[in-house]
C-alpha positions as CSV (number, residue, x, y, z in Angstrom):
1,X,-21.7,19.2,-75.3
2,X,-18.0,20.1,-75.5
3,X,-18.7,23.6,-74.2
4,X,-20.6,22.1,-71.2
5,X,-17.6,19.8,-70.4
6,X,-15.2,22.8,-70.5
7,X,-17.3,24.8,-68.1
8,X,-18.1,22.0,-65.6
9,X,-15.0,19.9,-65.7
10,X,-12.3,20.7,-63.0
11,X,-9.2,22.6,-64.1
12,X,-6.5,20.5,-65.7
13,X,-3.0,20.0,-64.2
14,X,-1.6,22.5,-66.7
15,X,-4.1,25.2,-65.5
16,X,-3.0,24.7,-61.9
17,X,0.7,25.0,-62.6
18,X,1.0,28.9,-62.7
19,X,0.2,29.3,-59.0
20,X,3.5,27.8,-57.7
21,X,5.4,29.8,-60.3
22,X,3.7,33.0,-59.0
23,X,4.5,32.2,-55.4
24,X,8.1,31.5,-56.3
25,X,8.3,34.8,-58.2
26,X,6.9,36.6,-55.2
27,X,9.3,34.9,-52.9
28,X,12.3,35.8,-55.1
29,X,11.1,39.4,-55.4
30,X,10.7,39.7,-51.6
31,X,14.2,38.4,-51.0
32,X,15.6,40.6,-53.8
33,X,14.1,43.7,-52.3
34,X,15.6,43.1,-48.9
35,X,19.0,42.3,-50.3
36,X,18.9,45.4,-52.5
37,X,18.0,47.7,-49.6
38,X,20.7,46.1,-47.3
39,X,23.4,46.4,-50.0
40,X,22.3,50.0,-50.8
41,X,22.5,51.0,-47.1
42,X,25.9,49.3,-46.4
43,X,27.5,50.6,-49.6
44,X,26.3,54.3,-49.6
45,X,27.9,56.5,-47.0
46,X,25.6,59.5,-47.8
47,X,22.5,57.3,-47.1
48,X,23.9,56.1,-43.8
49,X,24.5,59.7,-42.7
50,X,21.1,61.0,-44.1
51,X,18.5,62.3,-41.7
52,X,15.7,61.7,-44.2
53,X,12.9,59.6,-42.7
54,X,12.7,57.5,-45.8
55,X,16.0,56.1,-44.8
56,X,14.6,55.0,-41.5
57,X,11.6,53.5,-43.2
58,X,13.5,51.4,-45.7
59,X,16.2,50.4,-43.3
60,X,13.5,48.8,-41.1
61,X,13.0,46.2,-43.8
62,X,16.5,44.5,-43.8
63,X,16.8,45.1,-40.0
64,X,13.7,43.2,-39.2
65,X,13.5,40.6,-42.0
66,X,13.6,37.0,-40.8
67,X,16.7,36.6,-38.6
68,X,18.1,40.1,-39.2
69,X,21.9,40.5,-39.7
70,X,21.8,44.2,-38.9
71,X,20.2,45.7,-35.8
72,X,17.3,48.2,-35.8
73,X,17.8,50.0,-32.5
74,X,21.0,52.0,-33.2
75,X,19.6,53.6,-36.4
76,X,16.3,54.2,-34.7
77,X,18.0,56.0,-31.8
78,X,19.9,58.1,-34.4
79,X,16.8,59.3,-36.0
80,X,15.0,59.9,-32.7
81,X,17.5,62.7,-32.0
82,X,16.1,64.8,-34.8
83,X,12.4,64.1,-34.9
84,X,9.5,64.0,-32.4
85,X,9.0,60.6,-30.8
86,X,5.6,60.1,-32.4
87,X,7.0,60.7,-35.9
88,X,9.9,58.2,-35.6
89,X,7.5,55.7,-34.0
90,X,4.9,55.8,-36.7
91,X,7.6,55.6,-39.5
92,X,9.2,52.5,-37.9
93,X,5.9,50.8,-37.0
94,X,4.5,51.2,-40.5
95,X,7.7,49.7,-42.0
96,X,7.7,47.0,-39.3
97,X,4.1,45.9,-40.2
98,X,5.0,45.6,-43.9
99,X,8.2,43.7,-43.0
100,X,6.4,41.2,-40.8
101,X,3.8,40.6,-43.5
102,X,6.8,39.8,-45.8
103,X,8.2,37.5,-43.1
104,X,4.9,35.7,-42.8
105,X,4.7,35.3,-46.6
106,X,8.3,34.1,-46.9
107,X,8.1,31.5,-44.1
108,X,4.8,30.2,-45.4
109,X,6.4,29.6,-48.8
110,X,9.4,27.9,-47.3
111,X,7.4,25.7,-45.0
112,X,5.2,24.6,-47.9
113,X,8.3,23.1,-49.6
114,X,8.5,19.3,-49.3
115,X,11.8,19.2,-47.3
116,X,10.6,21.8,-44.7
117,X,7.2,20.1,-44.4
118,X,9.0,17.2,-42.7
119,X,10.7,19.5,-40.3
120,X,7.4,21.2,-39.5
121,X,5.9,17.8,-38.5
122,X,8.7,16.9,-36.1
123,X,7.9,16.1,-32.5
124,X,9.9,19.1,-31.1
125,X,8.2,21.6,-33.5
126,X,4.8,20.2,-32.7
127,X,5.4,20.6,-28.9
128,X,6.6,24.2,-29.5
129,X,3.5,24.9,-31.5
130,X,1.3,23.4,-28.8
131,X,2.9,25.7,-26.2
132,X,2.5,28.7,-28.4
133,X,-1.2,27.9,-29.1
134,X,-2.0,28.1,-25.4
135,X,-1.7,31.9,-25.5
136,X,-0.5,33.0,-28.9
137,X,-1.7,36.6,-28.8
138,X,-0.2,37.2,-25.3
139,X,3.1,35.5,-26.4
140,X,3.3,37.9,-29.3
141,X,2.6,40.9,-27.2
142,X,5.3,40.0,-24.6
143,X,7.9,39.2,-27.2
144,X,7.1,42.3,-29.3
145,X,7.4,44.7,-26.3
146,X,10.2,43.1,-24.3
147,X,13.9,42.3,-25.2
148,X,12.8,38.6,-25.7
149,X,14.0,37.4,-29.1
150,X,11.1,37.8,-31.5
151,X,12.3,35.9,-34.5
152,X,11.3,32.4,-33.3
153,X,7.7,33.6,-33.2
154,X,7.9,34.4,-36.8
155,X,8.3,30.7,-37.5
156,X,5.7,29.7,-35.0
157,X,2.8,31.9,-36.2
158,X,3.1,30.2,-39.6
159,X,3.6,26.7,-38.3
160,X,0.5,27.2,-36.1
161,X,-1.5,28.7,-39.0
162,X,-2.1,31.8,-36.9
163,X,-4.1,34.4,-38.9
164,X,-1.8,37.0,-40.4
165,X,-4.1,39.9,-39.5
166,X,-4.1,38.9,-35.8
167,X,-0.3,38.5,-36.0
168,X,0.1,42.0,-37.4
169,X,-2.3,43.4,-34.8
170,X,-0.2,41.9,-32.1
171,X,2.9,43.4,-33.7
172,X,1.3,46.8,-33.9
173,X,0.1,46.8,-30.3
174,X,3.5,45.6,-28.9
175,X,6.0,47.4,-31.1
176,X,4.3,50.8,-31.0
177,X,4.8,51.4,-27.3
178,X,8.3,49.9,-27.5
179,X,9.3,52.2,-30.3
180,X,7.8,55.2,-28.6
181,X,9.7,54.5,-25.4
182,X,12.9,54.1,-27.4
183,X,12.1,57.4,-29.3
184,X,11.6,59.3,-26.0
185,X,14.9,57.9,-24.7
186,X,16.8,58.8,-27.8
187,X,15.2,62.3,-28.0
188,X,15.9,63.1,-24.3
189,X,19.5,61.7,-24.1
190,X,20.7,62.3,-27.7
191,X,23.1,59.3,-27.7
192,X,26.4,60.3,-29.4
193,X,26.9,58.9,-32.9
194,X,30.2,57.1,-31.9
195,X,28.4,55.2,-29.2
196,X,25.6,54.2,-31.6
197,X,28.3,53.0,-34.0
198,X,29.8,50.9,-31.2
199,X,26.4,49.5,-30.3
200,X,25.7,48.7,-34.0
201,X,28.9,46.7,-34.3
202,X,28.4,45.0,-31.0
203,X,24.8,43.9,-31.9
204,X,26.0,42.7,-35.4
205,X,28.7,40.7,-33.7
206,X,26.4,39.1,-31.2
207,X,23.8,38.2,-33.9
208,X,26.5,36.6,-36.1
209,X,28.5,34.6,-33.4
210,X,26.8,31.3,-34.3
211,X,27.7,31.8,-38.0
212,X,31.2,32.8,-37.2
213,X,31.7,29.7,-35.0
214,X,30.6,27.4,-37.8
215,X,32.8,29.2,-40.3
216,X,35.9,28.9,-38.0
217,X,35.2,25.2,-37.5
218,X,35.1,24.6,-41.2
219,X,38.4,26.5,-41.7
220,X,40.1,24.6,-38.9
221,X,39.0,21.2,-40.3
222,X,40.3,22.2,-43.7
């Protein structure tokens, strides 16, 4: 009788507890990987000067993770000077797909937290999700191919419970031609390294202006 109860009875609360711990561990590992790759790239001059395609592959992770603090394009143009367009495209696209899968996983974890669940149920967010749901695949294709900021859609696909495989398919179909055109441009023009450095600094500055403004306000108030 006891054996029958053990088999048929639902799992206890204690048996359900490991799942959140596993998700939390995965979340921490994902963030840790990105931070490690970013610190490694920023701190090692030999890696930044390397022409090894693995550098382009792994750089794609921090440069496209969530709201990236480092730009992808200057490094991509640098590598496109030394390799055929199809090679640099495939390397970047493969890394991009893995990174976007990480983005989806991270946002899903964050939005499942109690505090962010309230934000996800706000009126503004619900309106944005409704607009996105009118043509989600088309929106992803346009944002993935054009200069339109892509990071807001990383939030919306999770908020809208958009299937991850469809999301990754849209990323593949939009980013592949975009990267290939960039690779053709970089291969034909061979942009000088000093200009790529200037472009890198400019894009970093643009991306971090909001953070810099907040920091300055706090310093001024102190």
